[in-house]
KOLLO-160497 format. One record per atom (N, C-alpha, C): x, y, z. Coordinates in steps of 0.1 Angstrom, whole numbers, padded with zeros to 4 digits, always signed. Example, Ala and Ser with C-alpha at 12.3 -4.5 7.8 and 13.67 -1.06 7.14 Angstrom:
<sites>
+0132-0057+0078;+0123-0045+0078;+0132-0033+0078;+0128-0022+0071;+0137-0011+0071;+0129+0000+0079;
</sites>
This chain:
<sites>
+0076-0184-0063;+0067-0183-0052;+0056-0193-0053;+0053-0200-0042;+0044-0211-0043;+0030-0206-0044;+0022-0211-0053;+0009-0206-0056;-0001-0217-0055;-0002-0223-0043;-0012-0233-0040;-0025-0224-0037;-0031-0220-0047;-0041-0210-0046;-0055-0214-0042;-0061-0208-0032;-0075-0210-0029;-0081-0196-0032;-0084-0194-0045;-0087-0181-0050;-0101-0177-0045;-0101-0164-0040;-0114-0158-0038;-0122-0165-0027;-0116-0172-0018;-0123-0179-0007;-0121-0170+0006;-0129-0173+0016;-0128-0165+0028;-0114-0168+0034;-0108-0158+0040;-0095-0160+0046;-0096-0170+0057;-0086-0180+0056;-0086-0191+0066;-0076-0189+0076;-0076-0198+0086;-0067-0197+0097;-0053-0199+0093;-0051-0206+0081;-0037-0207+0076;-0031-0194+0072;-0039-0184+0070;-0034-0171+0066;-0037-0160+0076;-0037-0164+0089;-0040-0155+0100;-0029-0145+0101;-0033-0132+0101;-0024-0121+0103;-0018-0120+0117;-0005-0120+0119;+0001-0119+0132;+0005-0105+0136;+0011-0098+0127;+0017-0085+0131;+0015-0074+0121;+0013-0062+0126;+0011-0050+0117;+0020-0039+0123;+0026-0032+0114;+0034-0020+0117;+0026-0008+0112;+0022+0001+0121;+0015+0013+0117;+0024+0025+0117;+0026+0032+0106;+0034+0044+0105;+0025+0056+0102;+0023+0064+0112;+0013+0075+0110;+0016+0085+0121;+0016+0098+0118;+0019+0108+0128;+0006+0113+0135;-0005+0107+0132;-0018+0111+0139;-0019+0102+0151;-0015+0107+0163;-0014+0099+0175;-0027+0094+0179;-0037+0102+0178;-0051+0098+0182;-0056+0087+0174;-0054+0088+0161;-0058+0077+0151;-0050+0064+0154;-0037+0065+0156;-0029+0053+0157;-0033+0046+0171;-0036+0054+0181;-0040+0048+0194;-0053+0040+0192;-0062+0046+0185;-0075+0040+0182;-0074+0027+0173;-0066+0028+0163;-0063+0017+0154;-0056+0006+0162;-0046+0009+0170;-0039-0001+0177;-0048-0008+0187;-0057-0001+0194;-0066-0008+0203;-0076-0017+0195;-0081-0012+0184;-0091-0019+0176;-0085-0032+0171;-0073-0031+0164;-0067-0043+0158;-0062-0052+0169;-0057-0047+0180;-0052-0056+0191;-0064-0064+0196;-0076-0058+0197;-0087-0065+0202;-0092-0076+0193;-0087-0076+0181;-0091-0086+0171;-0080-0097+0170;-0070-0096+0179;-0059-0106+0180;-0047-0103+0172;-0045-0091+0167;-0033-0087+0159;-0023-0081+0168;-0010-0084+0165;+0001-0077+0172;+0004-0064+0165;+0004-0053+0172;+0005-0040+0166;+0017-0032+0171;+0025-0027+0162;+0036-0018+0166;+0033-0004+0159;+0035+0007+0167;+0032+0020+0161;+0044+0029+0161;+0046+0036+0150;+0057+0046+0150;+0050+0059+0144;+0053+0070+0150;+0046+0082+0146;+0054+0092+0138;+0065+0088+0131;+0071+0096+0121;+0077+0086+0111;+0080+0091+0099;+0085+0083+0088;+0099+0077+0091;+0107+0085+0097;+0121+0080+0100;+0121+0068+0109;+0113+0070+0120;+0112+0059+0130;+0105+0047+0124;+0095+0049+0116;+0088+0038+0110;+0097+0030+0100;+0105+0037+0092;+0113+0030+0083;+0124+0022+0090;+0129+0028+0101;+0139+0021+0109;+0133+0008+0115;+0121+0009+0119;+0115-0003+0125;+0112-0014+0114;+0107-0009+0102;+0104-0018+0091;+0116-0025+0086;+0128-0019+0088;+0140-0025+0083;+0148-0032+0094;+0142-0032+0106;+0150-0037+0118;+0152-0052+0118;+0145-0059+0110;+0146-0074+0111;+0134-0080+0118;+0126-0072+0125;+0114-0077+0131;+0104-0080+0120;+0097-0091+0121;+0088-0095+0110;+0075-0088+0112;+0070-0083+0100;+0057-0077+0100;+0049-0083+0088;+0037-0086+0090;+0029-0092+0079;+0023-0081+0070;+0023-0069+0075;+0018-0057+0067;+0022-0044+0074;+0024-0034+0066;+0027-0020+0070;+0015-0012+0066;+0009-0005+0076;-0001+0006+0073;+0007+0019+0073;+0007+0025+0061;+0017+0037+0059;+0009+0049+0055;+0010+0060+0063;+0004+0073+0060;+0013+0080+0050;+0007+0089+0042;+0015+0097+0032;+0022+0109+0039;+0014+0117+0045;+0020+0130+0050;+0025+0128+0065;+0038+0128+0066;+0044+0126+0079;+0057+0135+0080;+0061+0138+0093;+0074+0145+0095;+0086+0136+0092;+0097+0142+0090;+0110+0136+0088;+0111+0129+0075;+0103+0119+0072;+0102+0112+0060;+0087+0110+0056;+0083+0114+0044;+0069+0112+0041;+0067+0097+0037;+0055+0093+0035;+0052+0079+0032;+0058+0074+0019;+0059+0083+0009;+0065+0079-0004;+0080+0076-0002;+0087+0084+0006;+0101+0082+0009;+0103+0068+0016;+0094+0066+0026;+0095+0054+0034;+0093+0042+0024;+0083+0043+0016;+0079+0032+0007;+0091+0029-0003;+0097+0039-0008;+0108+0038-0018;+0120+0031-0011;+0123+0035+0001;+0135+0029+0008;+0131+0015+0012;+0119+0012+0016;+0115-0001+0020;+0115-0011+0008;+0110-0006-0003;+0109-0015-0015;+0123-0018-0021;+0133-0011-0017;+0147-0014-0022;+0152-0027-0017;+0146-0032-0006;+0151-0045+0000;+0140-0054+0005;+0128-0049+0007;+0118-0057+0013;+0105-0057+0005;+0098-0069+0005;+0085-0070-0002;+0074-0071+0008;+0076-0066+0020;+0065-0066+0030;+0053-0059+0024;+0041-0065+0025;+0029-0058+0020;+0027-0044+0026;+0023-0034+0018;+0021-0021+0023;+0007-0016+0019;-0001-0011+0028;-0014-0005+0026;-0012+0010+0029;-0013+0018+0018;-0011+0033+0020;-0024+0039+0025;-0023+0049+0034;-0034+0056+0039;-0033+0070+0033;-0043+0074+0024;-0042+0086+0016;-0054+0095+0020;-0052+0108+0016;-0063+0117+0018;-0074+0114+0008;-0086+0115+0012;-0098+0112+0004;-0098+0121-0008;-0100+0115-0020;-0101+0124-0032;-0088+0127-0038;-0076+0123-0032;-0063+0127-0037;-0058+0115-0046;-0062+0116-0059;-0059+0105-0068;-0044+0104-0070;-0037+0116-0070;-0023+0116-0073;-0015+0108-0063;-0019+0109-0050;-0012+0101-0039;-0014+0086-0041;-0026+0083-0045;-0030+0069-0047;-0022+0063-0059;-0022+0070-0070;-0015+0065-0082;+0000+0064-0079;+0006+0074-0073;+0020+0074-0070;+0024+0063-0061;+0016+0061-0051;+0018+0050-0041;+0019+0036-0048;+0009+0034-0057;+0008+0021-0064;+0020+0020-0074;+0024+0031-0080;+0036+0031-0089;+0048+0027-0082;+0049+0031-0069;+0061+0029-0061;+0061+0015-0054;+0050+0007-0056;+0050-0006-0051;+0041-0009-0039;+0032+0001-0036;+0022-0002-0026;+0013-0013-0031;+0007-0021-0022;-0002-0032-0026;-0016-0027-0027;-0020-0016-0020;-0033-0011-0021;-0033+0002-0013;-0044+0009-0014;-0046+0022-0007;-0059+0023-0001;-0061+0031+0009;-0074+0033+0016;-0074+0048+0020;-0084+0055+0014;-0086+0069+0017;-0091+0072+0031;-0086+0082+0038;-0091+0087+0051;-0102+0096+0049;-0112+0097+0058;-0114+0087+0069;-0120+0074+0063;-0118+0063+0071;-0123+0050+0066;-0130+0043+0077;-0138+0033+0073;-0145+0025+0082;-0135+0014+0087;-0135+0011+0100;-0126+0000+0105;-0128-0013+0099;-0141-0016+0096;-0144-0029+0090;-0138-0030+0076;-0138-0019+0069;-0132-0019+0055;-0117-0020+0056;-0111-0014+0066;-0097-0015+0068;-0093-0030+0070;-0100-0037+0079;-0097-0051+0082;-0099-0059+0069;-0109-0056+0062;-0112-0064+0049;-0100-0062+0040;-0095-0050+0038;-0084-0047+0030;-0071-0054+0034;-0069-0053+0048;-0057-0060+0053;-0058-0075+0050;-0069-0081+0053;-0070-0096+0050;-0068-0099+0036;-0073-0091+0027;-0072-0094+0012;-0057-0093+0008;-0050-0083+0013;-0036-0081+0010;-0027-0092+0015;-0029-0095+0028;-0021-0106+0034;-0024-0119+0028;-0037-0122+0024;-0041-0134+0018;-0033-0136+0005;-0033-0126-0004;-0026-0128-0016;-0011-0129-0015;-0006-0122-0005;+0009-0123-0002;+0012-0137+0003;+0004-0143+0011;+0007-0156+0016;+0005-0166+0005;-0005-0164-0004;-0007-0173-0015;+0006-0173-0024;+0011-0162-0026;+0023-0161-0035;+0036-0166-0028;+0037-0166-0015;+0049-0170-0008;+0048-0182+0001;+0036-0188+0002;+0035-0199+0011;+0042-0212+0007;+0045-0220+0016;+0052-0233+0013;+0042-0244+0013;+0030-0242+0008;+0020-0253+0008;+0023-0263-0004;+0012-0269-0008;+0013-0279-0019;+0020-0274-0031;+0029-0282-0036;+0037-0277-0048;+0029-0276-0060;+0030-0265-0067;+0023-0263-0080;+0033-0265-0091;+0029-0270-0102;+0038-0272-0114;+0043-0259-0119;+0056-0259-0124;+0061-0247-0130;+0053-0243-0142;+0053-0230-0145;+0047-0225-0157;+0057-0220-0166;+0056-0223-0179;+0065-0217-0189;+0057-0213-0201;+0059-0200-0205;+0053-0195-0217;+0064-0189-0225;+0069-0196-0235;+0081-0192-0243;+0092-0189-0233;+0097-0176-0232;+0109-0173-0224;+0105-0168-0210;+0092-0170-0206;+0088-0166-0193;+0086-0178-0185;+0092-0178-0173;+0092-0190-0164;+0088-0186-0150;+0078-0193-0145;+0073-0191-0131;+0075-0204-0124;+0083-0203-0113;+0086-0215-0105;+0081-0214-0091;+0070-0221-0088;+0066-0222-0074;+0076-0227-0064;+0083-0238-0068;+0092-0244-0059;+0104-0235-0055;+0108-0227-0064;+0119-0218-0061;+0115-0204-0058;+0101-0202-0059;+0095-0189-0056;+0102-0178-0065;+0104-0181-0078;+0111-0171-0087;+0103-0170-0100;+0102-0158-0105;+0098-0156-0119;+0110-0151-0127;+0111-0156-0139;+0122-0153-0148;+0118-0149-0162;+0126-0141-0168;+0125-0138-0183;+0139-0141-0188;+0140-0150-0198;+0153-0153-0204;+0163-0157-0192;+0157-0165-0183;+0165-0170-0171;+0171-0159-0162;+0166-0147-0164;+0169-0135-0155;+0158-0133-0145;+0161-0134-0132;+0150-0132-0122;+0143-0119-0123;+0130-0119-0121;+0122-0107-0119;+0120-0104-0104;+0122-0092-0099;+0119-0089-0085;+0105-0083-0085;+0095-0092-0081;+0081-0088-0081;+0075-0087-0067;+0065-0079-0066;+0057-0079-0054;+0048-0091-0055;+0042-0096-0044;+0033-0107-0045;+0021-0104-0054;+0016-0092-0055;+0005-0089-0064;+0009-0090-0078;+0021-0085-0082;+0026-0086-0095;+0028-0100-0099;+0033-0108-0090;+0036-0122-0092;+0023-0130-0096;+0013-0127-0088;+0000-0134-0090;-0007-0129-0103;-0005-0116-0107;-0010-0112-0120;-0003-0119-0131;+0010-0120-0130;+0017-0127-0141;+0013-0141-0142;+0011-0148-0130;+0007-0162-0130;-0007-0163-0137;-0016-0154-0134;-0029-0155-0140;-0029-0153-0155;-0020-0143-0160;-0019-0141-0174;-0012-0153-0181;-0003-0159-0174;+0004-0171-0180;-0006-0183-0181;-0014-0185-0171;-0024-0195-0172;-0034-0194-0184;-0035-0181-0188;-0044-0178-0199;-0037-0172-0211;-0024-0176-0213;-0015-0170-0223;-0022-0171-0237;-0021-0159-0244;-0027-0158-0257;-0042-0155-0257;-0048-0154-0245;-0062-0151-0243;-0063-0139-0234;-0074-0131-0236;-0076-0119-0228;-0080-0123-0214;-0076-0116-0204;-0080-0117-0190;-0086-0104-0186;-0099-0104-0182;-0105-0091-0179;-0100-0085-0166;-0101-0072-0165;-0098-0065-0152;-0106-0070-0141;-0119-0073-0144;-0128-0079-0133;-0122-0092-0128;-0117-0100-0137;-0112-0113-0133;-0099-0111-0125;-0091-0102-0129;-0078-0100-0122;-0081-0094-0108;-0091-0085-0107;-0094-0079-0094;-0100-0090-0085;-0108-0098-0089;-0114-0109-0081;-0104-0119-0077;-0096-0124-0086;-0087-0136-0084;-0074-0131-0078;-0070-0119-0080;-0057-0115-0074;-0059-0105-0062;-0067-0095-0064;-0069-0085-0053;-0080-0090-0043;-0088-0100-0048;-0098-0105-0038;-0110-0096-0036;-0113-0087-0046;-0124-0078-0044;-0129-0075-0058;-0142-0071-0059;-0148-0067-0072;-0142-0055-0077;-0141-0053-0090;-0135-0041-0096;-0145-0030-0094;-0139-0019-0089;-0147-0007-0087;-0145+0003-0098;-0156+0011-0101;-0155+0021-0111;-0144+0031-0108;-0136+0035-0118;-0125+0044-0117;-0114+0040-0108;-0113+0027-0104;-0102+0022-0096;-0091+0018-0106;-0079+0024-0104;-0068+0022-0113;-0058+0012-0108;-0061+0005-0097;-0051-0004-0090;-0046-0014-0100;-0055-0021-0107;-0050-0031-0117;-0041-0025-0127;-0045-0014-0133;-0036-0007-0143;-0022-0004-0138;-0022+0001-0125;-0009+0004-0120;+0000-0008-0117;-0006-0019-0112;+0002-0031-0109;+0007-0037-0122;-0002-0037-0133;+0003-0042-0146;+0014-0033-0151;+0012-0020-0150;+0023-0010-0154;+0036-0013-0148;+0036-0016-0135;+0048-0019-0127;+0054-0032-0132;+0046-0042-0135;+0050-0055-0140;+0057-0053-0154;+0051-0045-0162;+0056-0042-0175;+0070-0035-0175;+0071-0026-0166;+0084-0019-0164;+0095-0028-0160;+0092-0037-0151;+0102-0047-0147;+0106-0057-0158;+0096-0061-0166;+0099-0070-0177;+0107-0062-0187;+0104-0049-0190;+0111-0041-0200;+0126-0039-0196;+0129-0041-0183;+0143-0040-0179;+0152-0052-0184;+0145-0063-0188;+0151-0075-0192;+0150-0077-0207;+0138-0074-0213;+0136-0077-0227;+0129-0065-0234;+0132-0062-0246;+0125-0052-0253;+0112-0057-0260;+0110-0070-0260;+0098-0076-0266;+0086-0073-0257;+0075-0069-0263;+0063-0067-0255;+0057-0080-0250;+0054-0081-0238;+0049-0093-0232;+0034-0092-0228;+0030-0081-0224;+0016-0079-0219;+0009-0069-0228;-0001-0073-0235;-0009-0065-0244;-0021-0060-0237;-0024-0047-0239;-0037-0041-0233;-0048-0044-0243;-0059-0050-0238;-0071-0051-0246;-0080-0040-0241;-0080-0029-0249;-0086-0017-0245;-0101-0018-0240;-0103-0013-0228;-0117-0014-0223;-0120-0027-0217;-0111-0037-0218;-0114-0051-0213;-0104-0055-0203;-0092-0056-0206;-0082-0062-0197;-0068-0063-0204;-0062-0075-0201;-0048-0077-0206;-0046-0091-0211;-0035-0093-0219;-0032-0106-0224;-0017-0108-0225;-0013-0120-0220;+0001-0123-0222;+0004-0128-0236;+0013-0121-0243;+0015-0123-0257;+0023-0136-0259;+0019-0143-0270;+0027-0154-0275;+0031-0151-0289;+0041-0158-0294;+0047-0154-0308;+0036-0154-0318;+0027-0164-0318;+0017-0165-0328;+0006-0155-0327;+0006-0148-0315;-0005-0138-0312;+0000-0124-0315;+0013-0122-0319;+0018-0109-0321;+0013-0103-0334;
</sites>
């Protein structure tokens, strides 16, 4: 994945969002969101149940982001996310009930890029959308070529848009890819959660926000499918470090 990174800068026209798929059974809310986002120049498609939403997401039509509700008829948001992630890396912003930490954590574990509790401010929604799409485009854009990164048996290739361990490809979300890239750039040294949040998620770290922990946990699980050697060490209360042989 090409990482010609303009980290933590305001979203530019190069990363302009074109299309959003909203999957939510709240018709009044989706009509309001559709009108609001359309007025800002976005192309919006709405589906009001999980089954129809999944079918549209897998239809071959391109979407820059999916807004996905949790509680829906036919298929709930978790089922939609699981089936979508089996073949697609389209960024997903989960819409969860306020205060329901279980839904948020489960969504992140299953590959959601971020979550937003209902009810939410429209400006905050747009800010989250821009941040998610910005990092997805950073990880997958075809901009200026960045040099390959290698740390022992971990290989990150911008030109081929692939991350590998022992020459075996890792299937990563754009967020996981950028976290791995940041850890590789600082291999053998700790990277704070604050730095990861700013440089990868594009937002300051909030108290009690477990997004970084869940993304790193998912990255670890995928690495563990290839090698039994620990690659990412937790620096308790601080952040994470990509391990090197001399640092073990």
